[in-house]
Phi, psi and omega in degrees: 000150173265123188239136177241127174249131178262129177140172186218012186254190178297324177302313183289327175297317180294318177298315180298318180299317180289315182298321182300332182285343184280132182296345177288342185278110177266312180227133181235123178238137176236132180235125357274348180077188176208186186296324179288317179299324181297343179281342184235351183211166171286145175247138181238144184249095171210167186281108183285353174274351181261103183302323178297319179293322178294314179298318180299315180296316181298319181291314182292336183251016177052044179287130181269334188206130178247130176248118181269119183279297186276166183283328188301313178297328178293320183293336179259008171090021180298321179296323178298317181297320180295315181294323178298333179266011179062035174256124180299132188219141174254116180143146184287158173287174186300318182296314180289332180292351175300340178301334172253324187290340179219112178294327178295321177298316180298318179298323178296317178297315180301319179295322182294329183250005179059039177285137181293121179203180182284147169296152187205167168227148181240128190226144171244007184224129184297318183296317178296321178296319180293322178298322179296316178299315181297324181286323185274329184082178181241161004290154181206159185243127180251125185232135167293135186294324186264197183284125181224030176055036177078006186246357186273037180232123179242119174271109186259120180262359174214160186296322182299319179295319181295315181294322178295320179297320178298315178300316181299316184292315181287342178270359171104014181301327180251023178063217182295338180300330183264011179294334173232151186230138172249130178243126189239155167303141176280120181262133177265154178138200180247130180278150174209158178246128183236131186243129185229129173276138180224134179247019181097338179234302183262157177233147181220117177296127185257317182175172181233155177202169172226129181265166175233100190282326186285154188289329192236165180308150179075018183056045177255163174088184184288159172294145178231184172286352181129127183253004179160163182203162173216159180213140000281170178261114184302331181294339179273075178287169178302321180293317180294320178298315180299316178297319180298316179295315187283324187262338187238300190290303184299315177299322179296314181296322178295319180293321178297317178295320180299327180277002178080021178227062182302142184266128176229115181151207177258129175257116179265112184258106177276125188237152165242126187241125178221129180053038176078005181251118178277141171232145183284127171271312181192160168254144165237153187251026179207171176297145175290159178224104031256013180298324180305322184298318181284327177294314180297322180301322183275332186268322177063220191299332183295343180305315182300316181298322179293316180294320179295316178300321179296312182295330182268003179073031182245027184299332181298340179267350190269157178213137177267124182254104182265135168280158178276074184218183182221156174220149180218139181233134178249126178273128170259121186241162178285139178308132182103336178300137013267007176272220182288142178210157181268147175252158172103355180290147183274137179250123180249171175087356185285329183299330183273359183274143178291146174224104180208196184286355177242353181217126176211143169255108177267124182276137179247302179235076182229157174218178180239128178221121181053039177078005181244146177283129179235156178278131180235003182215189179279303172269124195247315182227148172239102181274115194231138181215153174252159175198167178291336175228165177294324179298320179292317178299319180295316180298317180294316182297312181289334173298322177289318179304316183295341181270353180279133182257093183209090184294337183272006181251166174214166181198164175274145179261002188239026178298132182091007188297325182297315183286331184268000000 
């Protein structure tokens, strides 16, 4: 089969790496890709936000299957355009993608099905939002309603921080994403990421992981898109998974179908777990990044079969086969991330690192200049390893990190600390 993956980050490199291993894969193209992806697949340069351009490329290149990596193309309806052109596609349509594109929409769905989540208020006016904060008190969570690349969430432990976050969002710090604001109750507990395949009718639990959102060790510093992850997440016990499916996922999927917007793709269920009870933090409509990297590391070639079954409405026939292993990924980011950072620094030491089914460097924000790998983004590399235990996976991953020669980068040294 000819396969096209849309995206340019570490998530898409990991998806490409797993798909490439499947014998069904004859030709693999990633658009736009990055320097690491270019080592294992063809890269194509066209606008992945333009549904017409995506359809044209797929048609002209006899693409059999399109996998949409990031949320932004889904939110503008690229999957709908592909399906209208009879191109098999993995990823929800624009209406279903509202589960990530609008936090207020998700809260409305949760209310309709009585899914356990945080109490909230939805605001289009800064003064009303501030009055809500003053009435509720802190700690409290201020969120940009729309897509903000994982950064539009401020956990405010004092009133001044909350009010400042409201001003920032309404003044355009997160662009159109902050035109509306959702303010939520602060939930205590342990966070986890749960991934479920949905084909519009059936649902299949795919895997668990735990992300590390804060920039620095000890969960300090600003929120980021994610500084590392590991899988599986011990907090996601069989009982917690069953409760999540029965109280959150299945009711949500049924309500989406009832509204005429059935969900087809991967549902990333962000959870807060306390005393064995899961509550929904947020939905995302694509694989997490860097959670995808650890899931792909553990699943390998079977990923393609699962995504294809999902896209073709055959999830009832599918099964996820997990090995009894662990994976851990460390994000190497540019100094200054998630605020201002410089691009163009040269990264050395990568040629000597192992790349096999237990060790991989997934590129996130890289380019090629004069034959050398350079940093082109905030999160730049995902150093990922498998092991029989989480401790072994962690040791392997940090052994690789230590061999990278990049003075302009930084990373956390405590990925996996909760489980270990």
